[in-house]
C-alpha positions in Angstrom: 0.0 0.1 0.0 1.3 3.4 -1.0 1.7 6.0 1.8 0.8 9.7 1.3 1.6 12.1 4.2 0.2 15.7 4.3 1.9 18.0 6.8 -0.4 20.8 7.8 -4.2 21.0 8.0 -4.8 24.7 7.3 -6.5 26.0 4.3 -4.1 24.4 1.7 -3.5 21.1 3.5 -7.3 20.5 4.1 -8.2 21.4 0.5 -5.6 19.1 -1.0 -6.5 16.3 1.4 -10.1 16.4 0.2 -9.3 16.7 -3.5 -6.9 13.8 -3.4 -9.1 11.6 -1.3 -11.7 11.8 -4.0 -9.0 10.8 -6.6 -7.1 8.0 -4.9 -8.1 4.4 -4.4 -8.2 4.0 -0.6 -7.6 0.3 -1.0 -4.3 1.1 -2.4 -3.5 4.3 -0.6 -3.0 5.1 3.1 -3.5 8.9 3.7 -2.3 10.6 6.8 -2.6 14.3 7.7 -0.6 15.9 10.6 -1.2 19.2 12.4 -0.6 20.5 15.9 -3.9 22.3 16.5 -7.5 20.9 16.6 -9.0 24.4 15.7 -9.3 25.7 12.1 -9.1 29.4 11.8 -10.7 31.4 9.0 -7.8 33.8 8.7 -9.3 36.3 6.4 -11.8 37.0 9.2 -9.2 38.2 11.6 -9.1 41.5 9.7 -12.7 42.2 10.8 -12.4 41.3 14.5 -10.7 44.7 15.6 -13.7 46.5 14.2 -16.4 44.5 15.8 -17.6 43.0 12.6 -16.7 39.4 13.5 -16.1 37.9 16.8 -13.9 35.0 17.7 -16.6 32.5 17.3 -17.2 33.6 13.7 -13.8 32.5 12.6 -13.2 29.0 14.2 -14.4 25.5 13.6 -13.0 22.1 14.5 -10.6 20.9 11.9 -11.9 17.3 12.1 -15.2 18.6 10.6 -13.4 18.9 7.3 -11.5 15.6 7.1 -13.0 12.7 5.1 -13.5 9.4 6.9 -10.8 6.8 6.4 -8.0 9.3 6.7 -5.5 8.9 9.5 -5.3 12.2 11.6 -2.4 12.8 13.9 -2.4 15.9 16.1 1.2 16.6 16.9 4.0 19.1 16.3 6.5 18.1 13.6 10.0 17.7 14.7 11.7 17.3 11.3 11.6 15.7 7.9 14.2 13.2 7.1 14.1 13.4 3.2 16.9 10.8 2.8 14.8 8.1 4.6 11.5 9.4 3.5 10.3 9.7 7.0 8.6 12.4 9.1 9.6 12.5 12.9 7.0 14.0 15.1 7.5 15.7 18.6 5.4 12.9 20.1 8.1 10.4 19.0 5.9 8.9 16.2 7.8 8.2 13.0 5.8 8.3 9.8 7.2 6.8 6.6 6.0 8.1 3.2 6.2 7.3 -0.5 4.9 10.8 -1.3 4.8 13.9 0.9 2.8 17.1 0.6 4.0 20.0 2.7 1.4 22.6 3.7 2.9 23.9 6.9 1.9 27.5 6.1 3.5 30.6 7.6 3.5 32.5 10.9 4.3 35.8 12.2 7.6 36.2 14.2 7.7 39.5 16.1 10.8 38.5 17.8 12.7 39.3 14.5 12.5 43.0 15.2 14.1 44.6 18.2 11.5 46.0 20.7 8.5 44.8 18.9 7.5 42.4 21.7 8.6 45.0 24.3 6.6 46.5 27.2 3.9 47.9 24.8 3.2 44.6 23.1 -0.7 44.0 23.1 -1.0 47.3 25.0 -0.2 49.9 22.3 1.6 47.6 19.8 -0.7 45.0 18.2 -0.9 42.4 15.4 -4.0 41.3 13.7 -2.5 38.2 11.9 -3.3 36.1 15.0 -6.7 35.6 16.7 -5.3 36.7 20.0 -3.8 39.8 18.5 -7.0 40.7 16.6 -9.2 40.3 19.7 -6.8 42.3 21.9 -6.8 45.1 19.3 -10.7 45.0 19.2 -10.8 45.6 22.9 -8.3 48.5 22.7 -10.2 50.2 19.9 -13.6 50.2 21.8 -12.2 52.8 24.3 -9.6 54.5 22.2 -10.3 58.2 21.7 -7.8 59.0 18.9 -4.2 59.8 18.2 -1.6 58.6 15.8 -2.5 55.2 14.4 0.3 53.6 12.4 -0.3 50.5 10.3 3.1 48.9 9.5 4.5 46.1 7.3 7.9 44.8 8.5 9.0 43.0 5.3 7.7 40.9 2.4 6.4 38.3 1.8 3.4 38.3 4.1 0.1 36.5 4.1 -2.5 38.3 2.1 -0.6 41.3 0.9 -3.8 43.4 0.6 -4.8 42.9 4.3 -2.8 45.8 5.6 -4.4 48.1 3.2 -7.8 46.7 4.0 -7.1 47.4 7.7 -6.3 51.0 6.8 -9.5 51.4 4.7 -11.6 49.8 7.6 -10.0 51.9 10.2 -11.0 55.0 8.2 -14.5 53.8 8.1 -14.7 52.6 11.7 -13.5 55.8 13.2 -15.8 57.8 10.8 -18.7 55.8 12.1 -17.6 56.5 15.7 -17.5 60.3 14.9 -13.8 60.7 15.8 -12.1 60.3 12.4 -10.7 63.9 12.6 -9.0 62.8 15.8 -7.2 59.9 14.3 -4.2 60.4 12.2 -3.6 57.3 10.1 -0.2 56.4 8.5 0.5 53.4 6.3 4.2 52.5 6.6 5.6 49.9 4.1 8.9 48.6 2.9 7.6 48.7 -0.6 8.0 51.7 -2.9 4.1 52.1 -3.1 0.9 50.8 -1.7 1.0 47.3 -3.2 3.3 44.7 -4.8 2.0 45.2 -8.4 2.8 48.7 -9.8 -0.5 49.4 -11.5 -2.7 48.3 -8.7 -0.2 50.1 -6.3 -0.9 53.4 -8.1 -4.7 52.9 -7.8 -4.6 51.8 -4.2 -2.3 54.6 -3.4 -4.9 57.0 -4.6 -7.4 55.4 -2.3 -5.1 56.0 0.6 -4.8 59.7 -0.4 -8.6 60.2 -0.9 -9.1 58.7 2.6 -6.5 61.0 4.1 -4.2 58.1 5.0 -0.5 59.1 4.8 1.6 56.6 2.8 5.2 56.2 4.1 7.1 54.0 1.5 10.5 52.4 1.5 10.6 52.1 5.3 12.9 49.3 6.5 12.3 48.9 10.2 15.2 48.5 12.6 13.5 48.8 16.0 10.4 49.7 17.9 11.2 52.2 20.6 8.7 51.4 23.4 9.8 54.3 25.7 9.2 57.1 23.1 6.6 55.2 21.0 8.1 55.4 17.7 9.4 53.0 15.0 12.9 53.7 13.6 14.2 52.6 10.3 17.7 51.6 9.4 18.3 55.0 7.9 17.1 56.6 11.1 13.6 57.8 9.8 11.3 57.9 12.8 7.5 57.5 12.8 5.8 58.2 16.1 2.7 56.3 17.2 0.1 56.2 19.8 -1.0 52.7 18.6 1.0 50.6 16.3 -0.6 47.8 14.2 2.2 46.0 12.7 2.5 43.0 10.4 5.7 41.3 11.8 8.1 39.2 9.7 6.2 36.1 8.2 8.2 32.9 8.4 7.7 29.3 7.6 7.4 26.5 10.1 10.4 25.8 12.4 10.3 22.2 11.4 11.3 23.3 7.9 14.5 24.9 9.3 15.3 21.8 11.4 14.9 19.7 8.3 17.3 21.8 6.3 14.7 22.4 3.5 14.0 26.1 3.7 15.4 29.5 2.8 16.3 32.1 5.3 12.6 32.6 6.2 11.9 28.8 6.3 10.0 28.9 3.0 10.7 25.9 0.7 12.2 26.3 -2.7 9.5 25.1 -5.0 9.1 24.7 -8.8 6.9 27.7 -9.6 5.0 25.8 -12.2 4.8 22.1 -11.0 4.8 22.7 -7.2 7.4 20.0 -6.7 10.0 20.8 -4.1 13.2 21.7 -5.8 15.4 18.5 -6.1 12.7 16.1 -5.2 10.3 13.9 -7.3 8.1 12.8 -4.4 7.6 16.0 -2.3 5.1 18.7 -3.3 4.6 22.0 -1.5 1.5 24.1 -1.5 0.1 27.3 -0.1 2.2 29.6 2.2 4.9 27.1 2.8 6.4 27.7 -0.7 8.9 30.4 -1.7 6.9 31.1 -4.9 6.7 34.7 -6.2 2.9 34.5 -5.9 0.7 35.9 -3.1 0.4 33.9 0.1 -3.4 33.9 0.1 -6.3 31.4 0.2 -7.2 31.9 -3.4 -3.7 31.0 -4.5 -3.7 27.9 -2.4 -7.1 27.0 -4.1 -5.7 27.4 -7.7 -2.5 25.6 -6.7 -4.6 22.7 -5.4 -6.1 21.9 -8.8 -2.7 22.0 -10.4 -1.1 19.9 -7.7 -3.8 17.2 -8.1 -3.0 16.9 -11.8 0.7 16.8 -11.3 0.4 14.3 -8.4 -1.6 11.9 -10.5 0.9 12.2 -13.4 3.9 11.5 -11.1 2.4 8.4 -9.3 1.5 7.0 -12.8 5.1 7.4 -14.0 4.6 10.6 -16.2 6.2 13.9 -16.0 4.1 16.6 -14.3 2.1 18.3 -17.1 0.0 21.0 -15.3 1.5 24.5 -14.9 0.7 26.9 -12.1 0.7 30.4 -13.5 0.8 32.3 -10.2 -3.0 33.0 -10.4 -4.4 35.1 -7.5 -7.6 37.0 -6.9 -8.4 39.1 -3.9 -11.4 41.1 -2.7 -10.2 44.2 -1.0 -12.5 45.7 1.6 -12.4 49.5 1.1 -14.9 50.5 3.8 -18.3 52.1 3.8 -19.9 48.9 2.4 -17.8 48.8 -0.7 -14.8 46.7 -2.0 -12.3 46.3 -4.9 -11.4 43.1 -6.7 -8.1 42.3 -8.3 -7.1 39.3 -10.5 -3.5 38.7 -11.6 -0.8 36.1 -12.1 3.0 35.9 -12.3 3.2 37.7 -15.7 0.0 39.9 -15.8 -0.8 42.7 -13.5 -4.3 43.5 -12.3 -6.4 44.8 -15.1 -9.9 46.5 -15.2 -12.9 44.6 -16.4 -15.6 42.2 -15.2 -15.2 38.9 -13.3 -15.9 36.0 -13.6 -18.2 36.4 -16.6 -17.0 38.8 -19.4 -19.2 41.9 -19.6 -21.5 40.6 -16.9 -19.5 40.1 -13.8 -21.1 40.5 -11.3 -17.9 41.7 -9.9 -15.9 44.6 -11.3 -12.1 44.5 -11.4 -10.0 47.6 -10.1 -13.3 49.3 -9.4 -14.8 50.2 -5.9 -18.4 48.7 -5.9 -21.0 47.4 -3.5 -21.1 44.1 -5.2 -17.4 43.6 -4.5 -18.1 44.1 -0.8 -20.8 41.4 -1.0 -18.3 39.1 -2.6 -15.9 39.6 0.3 -18.6 38.9 2.8 -19.9 35.9 0.9 -16.5 34.3 0.7 -16.6 33.1 4.4 -19.7 31.0 3.6 -18.0 29.6 0.4 -14.7 29.0 2.4 -16.5 26.8 5.0 -18.9 25.0 2.7 -17.0 24.6 -0.6 -13.3 25.5 -0.6 -12.1 23.5 2.5 -14.1 20.5 1.3 -12.4 20.5 -2.0 -15.5 21.1 -4.1 -15.0 22.2 -7.6 -15.8 25.8 -8.3 -16.7 27.4 -11.7 -13.4 29.5 -11.7 -10.4 28.4 -13.8 -7.2 27.7 -12.0 -5.4 29.5 -14.7 -6.0 33.3 -15.0 -8.3 34.1 -17.8 -8.1 37.2 -20.0 -11.7 37.1 -20.8 -13.5 40.1 -19.6 -10.5 42.2 -19.0 -9.5 45.5 -20.6 -6.0 46.7 -21.5 
């Protein structure tokens, strides 16, 4: 019997588990999935918690609710992967042998990378929202905050969901406007990028939105430290940005088990073939989602598109063929812009976001690179789609490859 081991039961791991379970003969395949937590988090929902739109209970469900029967589930932290022996050693001393391995260990924030980030102001005046505890702590803080300097800050790229910091800025503008204290809140968006976003054309448009909402953009800021005593962040070239509350996206890194296994880069992301999703140098290890080092966004939509490609290539490989499917870096993201509206972008490795209609040419119902109410509904609707379709590996009527239909140059 062939053995497939999947490491990680987040978005990417759960999707690929369900898709492959439907493709493989369970009389010939033993499938094991490993994760250290029983709870599944709807991470896009963390964005809404600080503004009272979602609560903790809105973004969590048991992971086992999404696993098919007949799959072996092991809840344990991973110690390391022995690629020479085709084995995974777990922290509970269990050793799993595999014929094929899929790594979906994701990424996590590491605030310890920056001097002072976890200092005396951590979760008091310095917050993250990329964890559920950080988002909930910030929500409590905002309820009683009466204004001052709000700094939204990105430490370095890559990060999960590159548009999320922008969405946070737009929602903060809306939230404090609704509370009637927007004129008392000075909002700055501080980024290591030269503009608002990673793609130049979209960056220009999103930068205009920041300007319209009176949010100051501070680009090319490479943080060196957080000064807790004087409440300021300081760059390597000694630029200082003072704050009353700092909402930061710390360094994003891959799982520590990847470092212990000698498989990752300096941030513990795994060198991965950008088209086949095979780990570089291996013909029996695939990588999916945030665990990769690919130049695509670390986002749920990307993991969804990757999953379709990975299934095709996995079936090719186990049947003795070369992987034939090619991932093109496809990503699409709903960007919550506040006041009940949103923006949608659709792009891949080679093509920047373009205006047009999505997914149906000329019809939509969603508009690309435009702020519309329908795009906001799409963002809100996605949570239901996530729990009921995406995680369960259900096929959706959206192509894995980016389509140019409906787009305007």
